[in-house]
LONUKE-790852 format. One record per residue (C-alpha): residue in three letters; residue number from 1; x, y, z. Coordinates in nm, 4 decimals, decimal comma. Layout:
<recs>
 res   n       c1       c2       c3
 ALA NUM        X        Y        Z
...
</recs>
This chain:
<recs>
 res   n       c1       c2       c3
 MET   1  -1,6101   2,5243  -3,9252
 GLN   2  -1,7202   2,5103  -4,3189
 GLY   3  -1,6534   2,8058  -4,5592
 TYR   4  -1,7444   2,8630  -4,9306
 LYS   5  -1,4616   2,9257  -5,1988
 ASN   6  -1,5740   2,9108  -5,5795
 GLY   7  -1,8525   2,7380  -5,5125
 LYS   8  -1,7059   2,4774  -5,2940
 ILE   9  -1,7440   2,3860  -4,9905
 ASN  10  -1,3762   2,3777  -4,7484
 ILE  11  -1,3683   2,2094  -4,4533
 ILE  12  -1,1694   2,3922  -4,1972
 LEU  13  -0,9714   2,2190  -3,8476
 GLN  14  -1,0794   2,3934  -3,5406
 GLU  15  -0,6390   2,4699  -3,4602
 ARG  16  -0,5420   2,4524  -3,1433
 LYS  17  -0,3717   2,7396  -3,0016
 ASP  18  -0,2162   2,5587  -2,6669
 THR  19  -0,0054   2,3043  -2,8800
 GLU  20   0,0779   2,1533  -3,2042
 LEU  21   0,0477   1,7571  -3,1410
 ASN  22   0,3954   1,7089  -3,3428
 SER  23   0,5556   2,0206  -3,1637
 LYS  24   0,7787   1,6852  -2,9714
 PRO  25   0,7937   1,3585  -2,9430
 LEU  26   0,6745   1,2094  -2,6265
 SER  27   0,9237   1,0602  -2,3861
 ILE  28   0,8126   0,7577  -2,1338
 GLU  29   1,0943   0,5903  -1,9657
 ASN  30   1,2555   0,3250  -2,1708
 SER  31   1,1564   0,0369  -1,9983
 PRO  32   0,7590   0,1912  -1,8804
 PHE  33   0,6131  -0,1978  -1,7575
 ASN  34   0,9032  -0,2322  -1,5099
 LYS  35   0,6517  -0,1671  -1,1984
 VAL  36   0,3586  -0,4052  -1,3144
 ASP  37   0,6332  -0,6772  -1,4398
 ALA  38   0,8025  -0,6563  -1,0490
 ALA  39   0,4796  -0,6814  -0,8919
 PHE  40   0,3552  -1,0140  -1,0291
 SER  41   0,7254  -1,0582  -1,0743
 SER  42   0,6128  -1,4003  -0,8285
 PHE  43   0,3214  -1,4781  -1,0166
 VAL  44   0,3001  -1,8396  -1,1800
 GLY  45   0,1139  -1,8229  -1,5093
 MET  46  -0,1602  -1,5887  -1,5841
 ASN  47   0,0026  -1,3824  -1,8800
 ASN  48  -0,3896  -1,2882  -1,9892
 LEU  49  -0,3978  -1,0553  -1,6469
 LYS  50  -0,0516  -0,9351  -1,6971
 GLN  51  -0,1033  -0,8518  -2,0627
 THR  52  -0,4898  -0,7185  -1,9679
 ILE  53  -0,3243  -0,5021  -1,6734
 LYS  54  -0,0203  -0,3707  -1,8039
 GLU  55  -0,2463  -0,2408  -2,1055
 ILE  56  -0,4541  -0,0356  -1,7918
 TYR  57  -0,1320   0,0538  -1,7013
 ALA  58  -0,0176   0,1917  -2,0296
 THR  59  -0,3901   0,4072  -2,1063
 ILE  60  -0,3471   0,5866  -1,7648
 LEU  61   0,0608   0,6789  -1,8613
 MET  62  -0,0740   0,7891  -2,2273
 ASN  63  -0,3955   0,9957  -2,1012
 GLU  64  -0,1133   1,1856  -1,8939
 LYS  65   0,0418   1,2450  -2,1866
 ARG  66  -0,2830   1,4049  -2,3707
 LYS  67  -0,3534   1,6076  -2,1173
 GLU  68  -0,0409   1,7001  -2,1090
 MET  69  -0,0947   1,7884  -2,5294
 GLY  70  -0,3799   1,9453  -2,4976
 LEU  71  -0,5916   1,6214  -2,6104
 LYS  72  -0,9011   1,4262  -2,4344
 SER  73  -0,8336   1,1916  -2,1563
 SER  74  -1,0875   0,9808  -2,0283
 LYS  75  -1,1356   0,7334  -1,6984
 GLN  76  -1,0924   0,3746  -1,7520
 VAL  77  -1,3635   0,2022  -1,5649
 LEU  78  -1,2101  -0,0669  -1,3844
 HIS  79  -1,4511  -0,3311  -1,2858
 MET  80  -1,3740  -0,6982  -1,3195
 LEU  81  -1,5186  -1,0403  -1,3119
 PHE  82  -1,2818  -1,3818  -1,2142
 LYS  83  -1,3690  -1,7106  -1,2977
 GLY  84  -1,2142  -1,9504  -1,1472
 ASN  85  -1,1792  -2,2749  -0,9351
 PRO  86  -1,0278  -2,2655  -0,5940
 GLY  87  -0,6814  -2,1798  -0,5899
 THR  88  -0,6064  -2,0205  -0,9429
 GLY  89  -0,5121  -1,6924  -0,7281
 LYS  90  -0,8307  -1,5236  -0,7528
 THR  91  -0,8168  -1,3645  -0,4356
 THR  92  -0,4706  -1,3045  -0,4219
 VAL  93  -0,4333  -1,1429  -0,7235
 ALA  94  -0,7718  -0,8969  -0,6584
 ARG  95  -0,5793  -0,7677  -0,2955
 LYS  96  -0,2234  -0,7022  -0,5109
 LEU  97  -0,4785  -0,5058  -0,7275
 ALA  98  -0,5368  -0,2896  -0,4924
 LYS  99  -0,1991  -0,1348  -0,4368
 MET 100  -0,1345  -0,1189  -0,7758
 TYR 101  -0,3834   0,0921  -0,8539
 TYR 102  -0,3048   0,2882  -0,5899
 ASP 103  -0,0047   0,3433  -0,6594
 MET 104  -0,0772   0,4166  -1,0362
 ASN 105  -0,3421   0,6630  -0,8810
 ILE 106  -0,6528   0,5086  -0,9721
 LEU 107  -0,7567   0,4763  -0,6693
 SER 108  -0,7542   0,7677  -0,3671
 LYS 109  -0,6738   0,5015  -0,0671
 GLY 110  -0,5926   0,1401  -0,2176
 HIS 111  -0,7341  -0,0546   0,0992
 PHE 112  -0,8978  -0,3962   0,0286
 ILE 113  -1,2396  -0,5331   0,1490
 GLU 114  -1,3147  -0,8533   0,0869
 ALA 115  -1,7208  -0,9208   0,1480
 GLU 116  -2,0090  -1,2537   0,0919
 ARG 117  -2,3273  -1,2794   0,0802
 ALA 118  -2,3891  -1,2335   0,4956
 ASP 119  -2,2049  -0,8784   0,4472
 LEU 120  -2,4800  -0,7500   0,1829
 VAL 121  -2,7392  -1,0081   0,2554
 GLY 122  -3,0406  -0,8219   0,5113
 GLU 123  -3,3342  -1,0416   0,6577
 TYR 124  -3,5557  -0,8256   0,5839
 ILE 125  -3,7455  -0,5714   0,3636
 GLY 126  -3,4809  -0,2750   0,3337
 GLN 127  -3,2258  -0,4592   0,5455
 THR 128  -3,0173  -0,5078   0,2391
 ALA 129  -2,9769  -0,2322   0,0147
 GLN 130  -2,8661  -0,0631   0,3315
 LYS 131  -2,6194  -0,2870   0,4485
 THR 132  -2,4892  -0,3274   0,0172
 ARG 133  -2,4563  -0,0014   0,0760
 ALA 134  -2,2987   0,0323   0,3891
 ILE 135  -1,9161  -0,1964   0,2612
 ILE 136  -1,9655   0,0089  -0,0771
 GLN 137  -1,9173   0,3308   0,1115
 LYS 138  -1,6532   0,1431   0,3556
 ALA 139  -1,4894   0,0224   0,0235
 MET 140  -1,4611   0,3879  -0,1550
 GLY 141  -1,1217   0,4987  -0,3031
 GLY 142  -1,0627   0,1159  -0,3083
 ILE 143  -1,1641  -0,2063  -0,4006
 LEU 144  -1,4266  -0,4288  -0,3030
 PHE 145  -1,4118  -0,8398  -0,3594
 ILE 146  -1,6941  -1,0230  -0,3719
 ASP 147  -1,5810  -1,4619  -0,3638
 GLU 148  -1,8376  -1,7120  -0,4670
 ALA 149  -2,1002  -1,4227  -0,5906
 TYR 150  -2,3299  -1,5960  -0,7154
 SER 151  -2,4162  -1,7166  -0,4540
 LEU 152  -2,6483  -1,3587  -0,4362
 ALA 153  -2,8790  -1,4836  -0,7075
 ARG 154  -2,9191  -1,8421  -0,5241
 GLY 155  -3,2950  -1,7447  -0,3689
 GLY 156  -3,4266  -1,6255  -0,7109
 GLU 157  -3,6006  -1,2850  -0,7915
 LYS 158  -3,7711  -1,3718  -0,4578
 ASP 159  -3,4753  -1,3869  -0,2368
 PHE 160  -3,3273  -1,0132  -0,1009
 GLY 161  -3,0003  -1,0700  -0,2674
 LYS 162  -3,1770  -0,9620  -0,6066
 GLU 163  -3,1343  -0,6237  -0,4155
 ALA 164  -2,8184  -0,6418  -0,3161
 ILE 165  -2,6854  -0,7071  -0,7170
 ASP 166  -2,8965  -0,4574  -0,7635
 THR 167  -2,7807  -0,2086  -0,5681
 LEU 168  -2,4463  -0,3119  -0,6939
 VAL 169  -2,4602  -0,2360  -1,0404
 LYS 170  -2,5733   0,1495  -0,9448
 HIS 171  -2,3030   0,1930  -0,7316
 MET 172  -2,0710   0,0532  -1,0154
 GLU 173  -2,1998   0,3427  -1,2737
 ASP 174  -2,2066   0,6337  -1,0081
 SER 175  -1,8804   0,5861  -0,8146
 HIS 176  -1,6954   0,4188  -1,1181
 ASP 177  -1,4278   0,7044  -1,0768
 ASP 178  -1,2653   0,5571  -0,6669
 PHE 179  -1,3951   0,2960  -0,6662
 VAL 180  -1,3407  -0,0995  -0,8206
 LEU 181  -1,5885  -0,3489  -0,7743
 ILE 182  -1,4599  -0,7406  -0,8192
 LEU 183  -1,7104  -1,0866  -0,8821
 ALA 184  -1,5485  -1,4219  -0,8524
 GLY 185  -1,6091  -1,7297  -0,8387
 TYR 186  -1,6352  -2,0730  -1,0111
 PRO 187  -1,6686  -1,9788  -1,3842
 TYR 188  -1,9586  -2,1935  -1,4935
 GLU 189  -2,1865  -2,0191  -1,1728
 MET 190  -2,0330  -1,7030  -1,2624
 ASP 191  -2,1538  -1,7549  -1,5805
 ARG 192  -2,5235  -1,8512  -1,4849
 PHE 193  -2,4767  -1,5580  -1,2474
 LEU 194  -2,4336  -1,2798  -1,5579
 THR 195  -2,8078  -1,4110  -1,7111
 PHE 196  -2,9325  -1,2779  -1,3772
 ASN 197  -2,8807  -0,8880  -1,4059
 PRO 198  -2,9839  -0,8241  -1,7769
 GLY 199  -2,6882  -0,5108  -1,7336
 LEU 200  -2,5047  -0,7192  -1,5157
 GLU 201  -2,2741  -0,7834  -1,8059
 SER 202  -2,1984  -0,5002  -1,9573
 ARG 203  -2,0805  -0,3463  -1,6577
 PHE 204  -1,7850  -0,5246  -1,6242
 PRO 205  -1,4795  -0,4558  -1,9427
 PHE 206  -1,2213  -0,6728  -1,7870
 ILE 207  -1,3674  -1,0607  -1,7605
 LEU 208  -1,0212  -1,2712  -1,6721
 GLU 209  -1,0066  -1,6454  -1,6850
 PHE 210  -0,7869  -1,8654  -1,3747
 ALA 211  -0,7075  -2,1475  -1,4995
 ASN 212  -0,6225  -2,4332  -1,3468
 TYR 213  -0,2716  -2,4400  -1,2765
 GLU 214  -0,0210  -2,7516  -1,5038
 VAL 215   0,1727  -2,9770  -1,2696
 ASN 216   0,4994  -2,7867  -1,3797
 GLN 217   0,2964  -2,4415  -1,2517
 LEU 218   0,2159  -2,5826  -0,9429
 MET 219   0,5315  -2,7150  -0,8816
 GLU 220   0,7340  -2,4338  -0,9639
 ILE 221   0,4812  -2,2668  -0,6850
 ALA 222   0,5633  -2,5229  -0,4476
 LYS 223   0,8990  -2,5235  -0,4792
 GLN 224   0,8662  -2,0836  -0,4625
 MET 225   0,6487  -2,1348  -0,1141
 ALA 226   0,9202  -2,3276   0,0633
 SER 227   1,2310  -2,1001  -0,0609
 ILE 228   0,9974  -1,8393   0,0767
 ARG 229   1,0535  -1,9964   0,3686
 GLU 230   1,3971  -2,0581   0,3833
 TYR 231   1,2799  -2,4333   0,2889
 ASN 232   1,4145  -2,6417  -0,0004
 LEU 233   1,2717  -2,9505  -0,1279
 THR 234   1,5358  -3,3226  -0,1911
 LYS 235   1,4975  -3,4312  -0,5204
 GLU 236   1,3582  -3,7016  -0,4195
 ALA 237   1,0168  -3,4709  -0,2024
 GLU 238   1,0307  -3,3042  -0,5744
 ARG 239   1,0214  -3,6396  -0,7269
 GLU 240   0,6821  -3,7732  -0,5142
 LEU 241   0,4885  -3,4000  -0,5079
 ARG 242   0,5364  -3,3853  -0,9119
 ASN 243   0,3783  -3,7529  -0,9228
 HIS 244   0,0782  -3,6797  -0,6866
 LEU 245   0,0345  -3,3784  -0,8337
 TYR 246   0,0064  -3,5863  -1,2078
 LYS 247  -0,2585  -3,7825  -1,0507
 LYS 248  -0,4337  -3,5011  -0,8260
 LEU 249  -0,4694  -3,3598  -1,1682
 TYR 250  -0,5186  -3,6362  -1,3811
 GLU 251  -0,8454  -3,7074  -1,1325
 LYS 252  -1,0019  -3,3721  -1,2613
 ASN 253  -1,1345  -3,3567  -0,8821
 ARG 254  -1,3873  -3,0301  -0,8970
 ASN 255  -1,2258  -2,9276  -0,5495
 PHE 256  -0,8859  -2,9756  -0,6457
 SER 257  -0,7947  -2,5910  -0,4302
 ASN 258  -0,4543  -2,5497  -0,7008
 ALA 259  -0,2309  -2,3566  -0,5644
 ARG 260  -0,3711  -2,3965  -0,2161
 TYR 261  -0,3251  -2,7066  -0,2108
 VAL 262  -0,0235  -2,6865  -0,2677
 ARG 263   0,0149  -2,4532   0,0472
 ASN 264  -0,0803  -2,7469   0,2887
 VAL 265   0,1341  -2,9567   0,1576
 ILE 266   0,4262  -2,7270   0,1952
 GLU 267   0,2849  -2,6322   0,5330
 GLN 268   0,2138  -2,9881   0,6618
 ALA 269   0,6397  -3,1082   0,5700
 ILE 270   0,7558  -2,8235   0,7369
 ARG 271   0,5315  -2,9022   1,0916
 LEU 272   0,6048  -3,3590   0,9658
 HIS 273   1,0124  -3,1689   0,9764
 ALA 274   1,0453  -3,0493   1,3115
 VAL 275   0,8908  -3,3063   1,4644
 ARG 276   1,2241  -3,4847   1,2509
 VAL 277   1,4413  -3,2792   1,3335
 LEU 278   1,3895  -3,2309   1,7042
 GLN 279   1,3819  -3,6060   1,7283
 GLN 280   1,7856  -3,6259   1,5760
 SER 281   2,0374  -3,5802   1,8657
 THR 282   2,2143  -3,3071   1,6349
 TYR 283   2,0918  -3,1572   1,3384
 THR 284   2,3306  -2,9216   1,0732
 THR 285   2,2080  -2,6427   0,8552
 LYS 286   2,1097  -2,8277   0,6121
 ASP 287   1,9171  -3,0504   0,8197
 LEU 288   1,7361  -2,7381   0,9100
 ILE 289   1,6156  -2,6348   0,5670
 GLN 290   1,5379  -2,9542   0,3495
 LEU 291   1,2525  -3,1076   0,2753
 THR 292   1,2229  -3,4794   0,2662
 GLY 293   0,9111  -3,7446   0,0416
 ASN 294   0,9012  -3,8461   0,3616
 ASP 295   0,8306  -3,4841   0,5541
 LEU 296   0,5157  -3,4787   0,2855
 GLN 297   0,3651  -3,8175   0,3644
 LEU 298   0,1704  -3,7713   0,0462
 GLU 299  -0,0747  -4,0620   0,1097
 PRO 300  -0,3027  -4,2033  -0,1994
 ASP 301  -0,5815  -4,0127  -0,0403
 LYS 302  -0,4647  -3,7235   0,0362
</recs>
């Protein structure tokens, strides 16, 4: 408020009666990001994603502290758009976020609903909005994940996919307090998709790039996948797999599925290992856990 004194305007700030801003220091645990680090410890790379989650988590903590001090706090809008090739971890991350957001008290249920075009788009007028609203209602309190989201726009202006997009956009605004939408797909196609609806991009405060893994990262993933199943790769197997992955990445095949491809290689190696060991007359514990180069069977055209 303003007051006059000696011909001068004095600015009088409204005092807070409930607490003084600097009356006591904020108490935060010594390592506030332990939960985030633990949740994503098994995720190779993805530094930008991990930093984004830490920012979200920190903002939530600060909002709680601000409430305690009588300050305003605001609810975050957490709709996300993931851009990346297959096998770069988009779906896995989305599932993890559903649980994380539940643990953070952002989402009331923390469940994960995965949908595709057929789940949203109807065959006649009026059916699409109904189907899309039903999926959103099912996802309330959790995360709705739509992979290859650009398929909703593939039919152009006259396609019912546009109605699905418009319905999603409306509910992104109306239901953001307890609903998170994550759209995902190839980088180029997702960039084009964002131009389909004028207000679409602005509704995603988080647009994350999922880069292709490098060879060292893919090797780390391979060893991690084997270790979880209580197997390990021999030095020979590691060398052959590394050389094979170098070739695959050098080819720059757009459909190379990154970690998904590595998972398939490991799972096939385990099956071939089982056949090999079963044919032996005797075997040791070491025989049961070691995957060799022969078990990988990495043909040039694989």
